PDB file with one MODEL, atoms N, CA, C and O in Angstrom:
MODEL        1
ATOM      1  N   MET A   1     -27.896  55.051  37.865  1.00  0.00           N
ATOM      2  CA  MET A   1     -27.791  54.806  36.449  1.00  0.00           C
ATOM      3  C   MET A   1     -29.198  54.601  35.886  1.00  0.00           C
ATOM      4  O   MET A   1     -30.063  53.990  36.513  1.00  0.00           O
ATOM      5  N   ASN A   2     -29.383  55.112  34.735  1.00  0.00           N
ATOM      6  CA  ASN A   2     -30.724  54.975  34.162  1.00  0.00           C
ATOM      7  C   ASN A   2     -30.801  53.756  33.233  1.00  0.00           C
ATOM      8  O   ASN A   2     -29.782  53.134  32.933  1.00  0.00           O
ATOM      9  N   THR A   3     -31.979  53.430  32.796  1.00  0.00           N
ATOM     10  CA  THR A   3     -32.193  52.230  31.993  1.00  0.00           C
ATOM     11  C   THR A   3     -31.605  52.362  30.593  1.00  0.00           C
ATOM     12  O   THR A   3     -31.258  51.353  29.978  1.00  0.00           O
ATOM     13  N   MET A   4     -31.486  53.569  30.082  1.00  0.00           N
ATOM     14  CA  MET A   4     -30.909  53.747  28.748  1.00  0.00           C
ATOM     15  C   MET A   4     -29.449  53.314  28.739  1.00  0.00           C
ATOM     16  O   MET A   4     -28.984  52.746  27.751  1.00  0.00           O
ATOM     17  N   PHE A   5     -28.727  53.566  29.807  1.00  0.00           N
ATOM     18  CA  PHE A   5     -27.333  53.136  29.921  1.00  0.00           C
ATOM     19  C   PHE A   5     -27.256  51.616  29.862  1.00  0.00           C
ATOM     20  O   PHE A   5     -26.394  51.071  29.172  1.00  0.00           O
ATOM     21  N   TYR A   6     -28.127  50.934  30.559  1.00  0.00           N
ATOM     22  CA  TYR A   6     -28.133  49.473  30.565  1.00  0.00           C
ATOM     23  C   TYR A   6     -28.476  48.919  29.180  1.00  0.00           C
ATOM     24  O   TYR A   6     -27.900  47.919  28.750  1.00  0.00           O
ATOM     25  N   VAL A   7     -29.383  49.544  28.507  1.00  0.00           N
ATOM     26  CA  VAL A   7     -29.760  49.106  27.159  1.00  0.00           C
ATOM     27  C   VAL A   7     -28.577  49.250  26.218  1.00  0.00           C
ATOM     28  O   VAL A   7     -28.305  48.352  25.421  1.00  0.00           O
ATOM     29  N   VAL A   8     -27.873  50.370  26.301  1.00  0.00           N
ATOM     30  CA  VAL A   8     -26.703  50.596  25.443  1.00  0.00           C
ATOM     31  C   VAL A   8     -25.617  49.573  25.758  1.00  0.00           C
ATOM     32  O   VAL A   8     -24.981  49.051  24.843  1.00  0.00           O
ATOM     33  N   CYS A   9     -25.398  49.280  27.030  1.00  0.00           N
ATOM     34  CA  CYS A   9     -24.399  48.279  27.418  1.00  0.00           C
ATOM     35  C   CYS A   9     -24.755  46.896  26.877  1.00  0.00           C
ATOM     36  O   CYS A   9     -23.890  46.187  26.362  1.00  0.00           O
ATOM     37  N   ILE A  10     -26.004  46.519  26.989  1.00  0.00           N
ATOM     38  CA  ILE A  10     -26.441  45.207  26.496  1.00  0.00           C
ATOM     39  C   ILE A  10     -26.267  45.122  24.976  1.00  0.00           C
ATOM     40  O   ILE A  10     -25.796  44.108  24.460  1.00  0.00           O
ATOM     41  N   VAL A  11     -26.639  46.164  24.275  1.00  0.00           N
ATOM     42  CA  VAL A  11     -26.476  46.173  22.818  1.00  0.00           C
ATOM     43  C   VAL A  11     -25.000  46.080  22.449  1.00  0.00           C
ATOM     44  O   VAL A  11     -24.639  45.348  21.527  1.00  0.00           O
ATOM     45  N   ALA A  12     -24.144  46.813  23.156  1.00  0.00           N
ATOM     46  CA  ALA A  12     -22.708  46.771  22.879  1.00  0.00           C
ATOM     47  C   ALA A  12     -22.141  45.374  23.132  1.00  0.00           C
ATOM     48  O   ALA A  12     -21.318  44.890  22.355  1.00  0.00           O
ATOM     49  N   ILE A  13     -22.571  44.732  24.202  1.00  0.00           N
ATOM     50  CA  ILE A  13     -22.096  43.383  24.513  1.00  0.00           C
ATOM     51  C   ILE A  13     -22.539  42.396  23.432  1.00  0.00           C
ATOM     52  O   ILE A  13     -21.750  41.556  23.000  1.00  0.00           O
ATOM     53  N   VAL A  14     -23.772  42.490  23.003  1.00  0.00           N
ATOM     54  CA  VAL A  14     -24.289  41.590  21.964  1.00  0.00           C
ATOM     55  C   VAL A  14     -23.537  41.794  20.655  1.00  0.00           C
ATOM     56  O   VAL A  14     -23.171  40.821  19.996  1.00  0.00           O
ATOM     57  N   LEU A  15     -23.304  43.040  20.272  1.00  0.00           N
ATOM     58  CA  LEU A  15     -22.575  43.313  19.035  1.00  0.00           C
ATOM     59  C   LEU A  15     -21.130  42.816  19.112  1.00  0.00           C
ATOM     60  O   LEU A  15     -20.615  42.260  18.143  1.00  0.00           O
ATOM     61  N   ALA A  16     -20.486  43.010  20.241  1.00  0.00           N
ATOM     62  CA  ALA A  16     -19.118  42.540  20.411  1.00  0.00           C
ATOM     63  C   ALA A  16     -19.059  41.013  20.345  1.00  0.00           C
ATOM     64  O   ALA A  16     -18.164  40.449  19.715  1.00  0.00           O
ATOM     65  N   ALA A  17     -20.010  40.352  20.994  1.00  0.00           N
ATOM     66  CA  ALA A  17     -20.045  38.883  20.968  1.00  0.00           C
ATOM     67  C   ALA A  17     -20.286  38.376  19.551  1.00  0.00           C
ATOM     68  O   ALA A  17     -19.677  37.393  19.128  1.00  0.00           O
ATOM     69  N   ASN A  18     -21.159  39.035  18.828  1.00  0.00           N
ATOM     70  CA  ASN A  18     -21.420  38.638  17.442  1.00  0.00           C
ATOM     71  C   ASN A  18     -20.173  38.816  16.574  1.00  0.00           C
ATOM     72  O   ASN A  18     -19.869  37.958  15.746  1.00  0.00           O
ATOM     73  N   THR A  19     -19.461  39.908  16.756  1.00  0.00           N
ATOM     74  CA  THR A  19     -18.243  40.156  15.990  1.00  0.00           C
ATOM     75  C   THR A  19     -17.192  39.091  16.278  1.00  0.00           C
ATOM     76  O   THR A  19     -16.556  38.583  15.355  1.00  0.00           O
ATOM     77  N   VAL A  20     -17.008  38.754  17.536  1.00  0.00           N
ATOM     78  CA  VAL A  20     -16.043  37.713  17.907  1.00  0.00           C
ATOM     79  C   VAL A  20     -16.449  36.372  17.301  1.00  0.00           C
ATOM     80  O   VAL A  20     -15.597  35.633  16.808  1.00  0.00           O
ATOM     81  N   GLN A  21     -17.729  36.057  17.333  1.00  0.00           N
ATOM     82  CA  GLN A  21     -18.220  34.800  16.775  1.00  0.00           C
ATOM     83  C   GLN A  21     -17.962  34.745  15.260  1.00  0.00           C
ATOM     84  O   GLN A  21     -17.518  33.718  14.746  1.00  0.00           O
ATOM     85  N   GLN A  22     -18.232  35.823  14.562  1.00  0.00           N
ATOM     86  CA  GLN A  22     -17.980  35.865  13.126  1.00  0.00           C
ATOM     87  C   GLN A  22     -16.490  35.710  12.820  1.00  0.00           C
ATOM     88  O   GLN A  22     -16.124  35.016  11.871  1.00  0.00           O
ATOM     89  N   TYR A  23     -15.644  36.338  13.601  1.00  0.00           N
ATOM     90  CA  TYR A  23     -14.194  36.234  13.414  1.00  0.00           C
ATOM     91  C   TYR A  23     -13.731  34.798  13.597  1.00  0.00           C
ATOM     92  O   TYR A  23     -12.939  34.297  12.799  1.00  0.00           O
ATOM     93  N   LEU A  24     -14.212  34.135  14.631  1.00  0.00           N
ATOM     94  CA  LEU A  24     -13.811  32.749  14.874  1.00  0.00           C
ATOM     95  C   LEU A  24     -14.286  31.816  13.770  1.00  0.00           C
ATOM     96  O   LEU A  24     -13.564  30.894  13.393  1.00  0.00           O
ATOM     97  N   LYS A  25     -15.494  32.039  13.243  1.00  0.00           N
ATOM     98  CA  LYS A  25     -15.987  31.227  12.131  1.00  0.00           C
ATOM     99  C   LYS A  25     -15.120  31.428  10.896  1.00  0.00           C
ATOM    100  O   LYS A  25     -14.776  30.462  10.214  1.00  0.00           O
ATOM    101  N   LEU A  26     -14.769  32.669  10.607  1.00  0.00           N
ATOM    102  CA  LEU A  26     -13.938  32.971   9.451  1.00  0.00           C
ATOM    103  C   LEU A  26     -12.572  32.307   9.579  1.00  0.00           C
ATOM    104  O   LEU A  26     -12.064  31.737   8.613  1.00  0.00           O
ATOM    105  N   ARG A  27     -11.985  32.377  10.751  1.00  0.00           N
ATOM    106  CA  ARG A  27     -10.685  31.753  10.983  1.00  0.00           C
ATOM    107  C   ARG A  27     -10.764  30.240  10.810  1.00  0.00           C
ATOM    108  O   ARG A  27      -9.851  29.627  10.258  1.00  0.00           O
ATOM    109  N   HIS A  28     -11.846  29.642  11.277  1.00  0.00           N
ATOM    110  CA  HIS A  28     -12.025  28.194  11.146  1.00  0.00           C
ATOM    111  C   HIS A  28     -12.173  27.808   9.672  1.00  0.00           C
ATOM    112  O   HIS A  28     -11.625  26.790   9.248  1.00  0.00           O
ATOM    113  N   ARG A  29     -12.901  28.601   8.890  1.00  0.00           N
ATOM    114  CA  ARG A  29     -13.071  28.314   7.460  1.00  0.00           C
ATOM    115  C   ARG A  29     -11.743  28.403   6.722  1.00  0.00           C
ATOM    116  O   ARG A  29     -11.478  27.605   5.824  1.00  0.00           O
ATOM    117  N   LYS A  30     -10.909  29.368   7.093  1.00  0.00           N
ATOM    118  CA  LYS A  30      -9.599  29.497   6.450  1.00  0.00           C
ATOM    119  C   LYS A  30      -8.743  28.272   6.727  1.00  0.00           C
ATOM    120  O   LYS A  30      -8.030  27.804   5.839  1.00  0.00           O
ATOM    121  N   GLU A  31      -8.801  27.746   7.945  1.00  0.00           N
ATOM    122  CA  GLU A  31      -8.049  26.540   8.285  1.00  0.00           C
ATOM    123  C   GLU A  31      -8.550  25.355   7.472  1.00  0.00           C
ATOM    124  O   GLU A  31      -7.753  24.537   7.014  1.00  0.00           O
ATOM    125  N   ASP A  32      -9.871  25.256   7.288  1.00  0.00           N
ATOM    126  CA  ASP A  32     -10.440  24.170   6.484  1.00  0.00           C
ATOM    127  C   ASP A  32      -9.978  24.270   5.037  1.00  0.00           C
ATOM    128  O   ASP A  32      -9.649  23.261   4.413  1.00  0.00           O
ATOM    129  N   ARG A  33      -9.956  25.489   4.506  1.00  0.00           N
ATOM    130  CA  ARG A  33      -9.504  25.672   3.122  1.00  0.00           C
ATOM    131  C   ARG A  33      -8.050  25.264   2.969  1.00  0.00           C
ATOM    132  O   ARG A  33      -7.686  24.632   1.977  1.00  0.00           O
ATOM    133  N   ASN A  34      -7.213  25.617   3.937  1.00  0.00           N
ATOM    134  CA  ASN A  34      -5.807  25.246   3.870  1.00  0.00           C
ATOM    135  C   ASN A  34      -5.651  23.728   3.891  1.00  0.00           C
ATOM    136  O   ASN A  34      -4.822  23.176   3.168  1.00  0.00           O
ATOM    137  N   THR A  35      -6.443  23.059   4.714  1.00  0.00           N
ATOM    138  CA  THR A  35      -6.384  21.607   4.782  1.00  0.00           C
ATOM    139  C   THR A  35      -6.804  20.998   3.456  1.00  0.00           C
ATOM    140  O   THR A  35      -6.156  20.071   2.970  1.00  0.00           O
ATOM    141  N   LEU A  36      -7.874  21.501   2.867  1.00  0.00           N
ATOM    142  CA  LEU A  36      -8.336  20.992   1.574  1.00  0.00           C
ATOM    143  C   LEU A  36      -7.305  21.248   0.485  1.00  0.00           C
ATOM    144  O   LEU A  36      -7.095  20.398  -0.380  1.00  0.00           O
ATOM    145  N   ALA A  37      -6.667  22.396   0.518  1.00  0.00           N
ATOM    146  CA  ALA A  37      -5.653  22.712  -0.480  1.00  0.00           C
ATOM    147  C   ALA A  37      -4.460  21.776  -0.340  1.00  0.00           C
ATOM    148  O   ALA A  37      -3.906  21.333  -1.346  1.00  0.00           O
ATOM    149  N   ASP A  38      -4.058  21.469   0.881  1.00  0.00           N
ATOM    150  CA  ASP A  38      -2.951  20.542   1.105  1.00  0.00           C
ATOM    151  C   ASP A  38      -3.292  19.146   0.599  1.00  0.00           C
ATOM    152  O   ASP A  38      -2.452  18.479  -0.005  1.00  0.00           O
ATOM    153  N   GLU A  39      -4.524  18.706   0.846  1.00  0.00           N
ATOM    154  CA  GLU A  39      -4.948  17.390   0.375  1.00  0.00           C
ATOM    155  C   GLU A  39      -4.983  17.347  -1.151  1.00  0.00           C
ATOM    156  O   GLU A  39      -4.564  16.360  -1.755  1.00  0.00           O
ATOM    157  N   ALA A  40      -5.473  18.399  -1.764  1.00  0.00           N
ATOM    158  CA  ALA A  40      -5.530  18.456  -3.225  1.00  0.00           C
ATOM    159  C   ALA A  40      -4.127  18.448  -3.817  1.00  0.00           C
ATOM    160  O   ALA A  40      -3.887  17.797  -4.834  1.00  0.00           O
ATOM    161  N   GLN A  41      -3.207  19.159  -3.194  1.00  0.00           N
ATOM    162  CA  GLN A  41      -1.829  19.180  -3.684  1.00  0.00           C
ATOM    163  C   GLN A  41      -1.194  17.803  -3.553  1.00  0.00           C
ATOM    164  O   GLN A  41      -0.453  17.385  -4.442  1.00  0.00           O
ATOM    165  N   ALA A  42      -1.466  17.093  -2.471  1.00  0.00           N
ATOM    166  CA  ALA A  42      -0.928  15.743  -2.286  1.00  0.00           C
ATOM    167  C   ALA A  42      -1.471  14.798  -3.352  1.00  0.00           C
ATOM    168  O   ALA A  42      -0.728  13.980  -3.893  1.00  0.00           O
ATOM    169  N   GLN A  43      -2.768  14.907  -3.658  1.00  0.00           N
ATOM    170  CA  GLN A  43      -3.350  14.071  -4.711  1.00  0.00           C
ATOM    171  C   GLN A  43      -2.742  14.397  -6.067  1.00  0.00           C
ATOM    172  O   GLN A  43      -2.463  13.495  -6.857  1.00  0.00           O
ATOM    173  N   LEU A  44      -2.538  15.673  -6.337  1.00  0.00           N
ATOM    174  CA  LEU A  44      -1.933  16.082  -7.604  1.00  0.00           C
ATOM    175  C   LEU A  44      -0.517  15.525  -7.730  1.00  0.00           C
ATOM    176  O   LEU A  44      -0.131  15.041  -8.794  1.00  0.00           O
ATOM    177  N   ASN A  45       0.247  15.593  -6.661  1.00  0.00           N
ATOM    178  CA  ASN A  45       1.606  15.051  -6.689  1.00  0.00           C
ATOM    179  C   ASN A  45       1.595  13.546  -6.930  1.00  0.00           C
ATOM    180  O   ASN A  45       2.428  13.031  -7.676  1.00  0.00           O
ATOM    181  N   ALA A  46       0.655  12.837  -6.303  1.00  0.00           N
ATOM    182  CA  ALA A  46       0.549  11.391  -6.501  1.00  0.00           C
ATOM    183  C   ALA A  46       0.192  11.067  -7.954  1.00  0.00           C
ATOM    184  O   ALA A  46       0.749  10.139  -8.540  1.00  0.00           O
ATOM    185  N   LEU A  47      -0.735  11.830  -8.531  1.00  0.00           N
ATOM    186  CA  LEU A  47      -1.110  11.600  -9.927  1.00  0.00           C
ATOM    187  C   LEU A  47       0.049  11.887 -10.878  1.00  0.00           C
ATOM    188  O   LEU A  47       0.257  11.151 -11.843  1.00  0.00           O
ATOM    189  N   GLU A  48       0.796  12.943 -10.611  1.00  0.00           N
ATOM    190  CA  GLU A  48       1.957  13.253 -11.446  1.00  0.00           C
ATOM    191  C   GLU A  48       2.980  12.121 -11.396  1.00  0.00           C
ATOM    192  O   GLU A  48       3.575  11.772 -12.416  1.00  0.00           O
ATOM    193  N   GLU A  49       3.182  11.560 -10.227  1.00  0.00           N
ATOM    194  CA  GLU A  49       4.132  10.446 -10.092  1.00  0.00           C
ATOM    195  C   GLU A  49       3.635   9.228 -10.868  1.00  0.00           C
ATOM    196  O   GLU A  49       4.423   8.542 -11.519  1.00  0.00           O
ATOM    197  N   ARG A  50       2.338   8.959 -10.802  1.00  0.00           N
ATOM    198  CA  ARG A  50       1.783   7.831 -11.560  1.00  0.00           C
ATOM    199  C   ARG A  50       1.947   8.043 -13.055  1.00  0.00           C
ATOM    200  O   ARG A  50       2.247   7.100 -13.787  1.00  0.00           O
ATOM    201  N   ILE A  51       1.754   9.278 -13.515  1.00  0.00           N
ATOM    202  CA  ILE A  51       1.932   9.570 -14.942  1.00  0.00           C
ATOM    203  C   ILE A  51       3.382   9.369 -15.357  1.00  0.00           C
ATOM    204  O   ILE A  51       3.655   8.842 -16.435  1.00  0.00           O
ATOM    205  N   ARG A  52       4.314   9.791 -14.500  1.00  0.00           N
ATOM    206  CA  ARG A  52       5.733   9.574 -14.807  1.00  0.00           C
ATOM    207  C   ARG A  52       6.039   8.086 -14.962  1.00  0.00           C
ATOM    208  O   ARG A  52       6.770   7.689 -15.869  1.00  0.00           O
ATOM    209  N   VAL A  53       5.479   7.267 -14.074  1.00  0.00           N
ATOM    210  CA  VAL A  53       5.705   5.825 -14.142  1.00  0.00           C
ATOM    211  C   VAL A  53       5.117   5.263 -15.432  1.00  0.00           C
ATOM    212  O   VAL A  53       5.760   4.466 -16.116  1.00  0.00           O
ATOM    213  N   LEU A  54       3.893   5.679 -15.766  1.00  0.00           N
ATOM    214  CA  LEU A  54       3.278   5.196 -17.003  1.00  0.00           C
ATOM    215  C   LEU A  54       4.071   5.633 -18.236  1.00  0.00           C
ATOM    216  O   LEU A  54       4.225   4.848 -19.172  1.00  0.00           O
ATOM    217  N   GLU A  55       4.563   6.836 -18.253  1.00  0.00           N
ATOM    218  CA  GLU A  55       5.380   7.301 -19.380  1.00  0.00           C
ATOM    219  C   GLU A  55       6.653   6.473 -19.496  1.00  0.00           C
ATOM    220  O   GLU A  55       7.077   6.117 -20.596  1.00  0.00           O
ATOM    221  N   ARG A  56       7.250   6.174 -18.359  1.00  0.00           N
ATOM    222  CA  ARG A  56       8.474   5.368 -18.382  1.00  0.00           C
ATOM    223  C   ARG A  56       8.185   3.965 -18.919  1.00  0.00           C
ATOM    224  O   ARG A  56       8.978   3.413 -19.682  1.00  0.00           O
ATOM    225  N   ILE A  57       7.049   3.391 -18.520  1.00  0.00           N
ATOM    226  CA  ILE A  57       6.693   2.048 -18.993  1.00  0.00           C
ATOM    227  C   ILE A  57       6.440   2.060 -20.499  1.00  0.00           C
ATOM    228  O   ILE A  57       6.893   1.169 -21.217  1.00  0.00           O
ATOM    229  N   VAL A  58       5.725   3.059 -20.967  1.00  0.00           N
ATOM    230  CA  VAL A  58       5.374   3.113 -22.390  1.00  0.00           C
ATOM    231  C   VAL A  58       6.595   3.352 -23.258  1.00  0.00           C
ATOM    232  O   VAL A  58       6.652   2.856 -24.383  1.00  0.00           O
ATOM    233  N   THR A  59       7.565   4.093 -22.768  1.00  0.00           N
ATOM    234  CA  THR A  59       8.741   4.398 -23.587  1.00  0.00           C
ATOM    235  C   THR A  59       9.831   3.345 -23.488  1.00  0.00           C
ATOM    236  O   THR A  59      10.870   3.482 -24.133  1.00  0.00           O
ATOM    237  N   GLU A  60       9.625   2.300 -22.699  1.00  0.00           N
ATOM    238  CA  GLU A  60      10.610   1.224 -22.624  1.00  0.00           C
ATOM    239  C   GLU A  60      10.625   0.438 -23.930  1.00  0.00           C
ATOM    240  O   GLU A  60       9.621   0.365 -24.639  1.00  0.00           O
ATOM    241  N   ASN A  61      11.783  -0.151 -24.235  1.00  0.00           N
ATOM    242  CA  ASN A  61      11.910  -0.976 -25.431  1.00  0.00           C
ATOM    243  C   ASN A  61      11.073  -2.244 -25.307  1.00  0.00           C
ATOM    244  O   ASN A  61      10.533  -2.719 -26.306  1.00  0.00           O
ATOM    245  N   LYS A  62      10.955  -2.795 -24.124  1.00  0.00           N
ATOM    246  CA  LYS A  62      10.186  -4.023 -23.923  1.00  0.00           C
ATOM    247  C   LYS A  62       8.715  -3.805 -24.271  1.00  0.00           C
ATOM    248  O   LYS A  62       8.060  -4.709 -24.789  1.00  0.00           O
ATOM    249  N   PHE A  63       8.201  -2.632 -23.995  1.00  0.00           N
ATOM    250  CA  PHE A  63       6.801  -2.333 -24.312  1.00  0.00           C
ATOM    251  C   PHE A  63       6.578  -2.373 -25.821  1.00  0.00           C
ATOM    252  O   PHE A  63       5.583  -2.921 -26.295  1.00  0.00           O
ATOM    253  N   ASP A  64       7.509  -1.790 -26.569  1.00  0.00           N
ATOM    254  CA  ASP A  64       7.398  -1.811 -28.029  1.00  0.00           C
ATOM    255  C   ASP A  64       7.427  -3.239 -28.558  1.00  0.00           C
ATOM    256  O   ASP A  64       6.665  -3.581 -29.463  1.00  0.00           O
ATOM    257  N   LEU A  65       8.287  -4.062 -28.008  1.00  0.00           N
ATOM    258  CA  LEU A  65       8.380  -5.453 -28.430  1.00  0.00           C
ATOM    259  C   LEU A  65       7.076  -6.190 -28.134  1.00  0.00           C
ATOM    260  O   LEU A  65       6.601  -6.962 -28.968  1.00  0.00           O
ATOM    261  N   ARG A  66       6.495  -5.962 -26.961  1.00  0.00           N
ATOM    262  CA  ARG A  66       5.216  -6.604 -26.621  1.00  0.00           C
ATOM    263  C   ARG A  66       4.110  -6.174 -27.582  1.00  0.00           C
ATOM    264  O   ARG A  66       3.296  -6.997 -28.001  1.00  0.00           O
ATOM    265  N   GLU A  67       4.078  -4.907 -27.927  1.00  0.00           N
ATOM    266  CA  GLU A  67       3.085  -4.406 -28.869  1.00  0.00           C
ATOM    267  C   GLU A  67       3.220  -5.084 -30.234  1.00  0.00           C
ATOM    268  O   GLU A  67       2.221  -5.454 -30.850  1.00  0.00           O
ATOM    269  N   GLU A  68       4.450  -5.242 -30.696  1.00  0.00           N
ATOM    270  CA  GLU A  68       4.661  -5.884 -31.994  1.00  0.00           C
ATOM    271  C   GLU A  68       4.241  -7.351 -31.934  1.00  0.00           C
ATOM    272  O   GLU A  68       3.652  -7.865 -32.885  1.00  0.00           O
ATOM    273  N   ILE A  69       4.534  -8.015 -30.842  1.00  0.00           N
ATOM    274  CA  ILE A  69       4.130  -9.420 -30.676  1.00  0.00           C
ATOM    275  C   ILE A  69       2.611  -9.518 -30.633  1.00  0.00           C
ATOM    276  O   ILE A  69       2.037 -10.415 -31.251  1.00  0.00           O
ATOM    277  N   ASN A  70       1.966  -8.638 -29.934  1.00  0.00           N
ATOM    278  CA  ASN A  70       0.516  -8.664 -29.846  1.00  0.00           C
ATOM    279  C   ASN A  70      -0.145  -8.382 -31.192  1.00  0.00           C
ATOM    280  O   ASN A  70      -1.222  -8.908 -31.473  1.00  0.00           O
ATOM    281  N   LYS A  71       0.476  -7.571 -32.012  1.00  0.00           N
ATOM    282  CA  LYS A  71      -0.076  -7.274 -33.342  1.00  0.00           C
ATOM    283  C   LYS A  71      -0.057  -8.514 -34.238  1.00  0.00           C
ATOM    284  O   LYS A  71      -0.921  -8.685 -35.097  1.00  0.00           O
ATOM    285  N   LEU A  72       0.939  -9.375 -34.024  1.00  0.00           N
ATOM    286  CA  LEU A  72       1.025 -10.583 -34.840  1.00  0.00           C
ATOM    287  C   LEU A  72      -0.052 -11.536 -34.420  1.00  0.00           C
ATOM    288  O   LEU A  72      -0.164 -12.626 -34.980  1.00  0.00           O
TER     289      LEU A  72
ENDMDL
END
């Protein structure tokens, strides 16, 4: 076997290893994005629930009575 064959083999191995490395990095980034999206959705759901509670408190009759008392 001549040296050109070995050079081509080494280049092919390096390129294949680089491609695999890039693929694994991309896959890892996608998993991170999914995790961040899940966390953001959980925070959004928690905030929506808090807003519902605040709306319920503000629309209660007792809240209106307290406001009128405080105005006096």
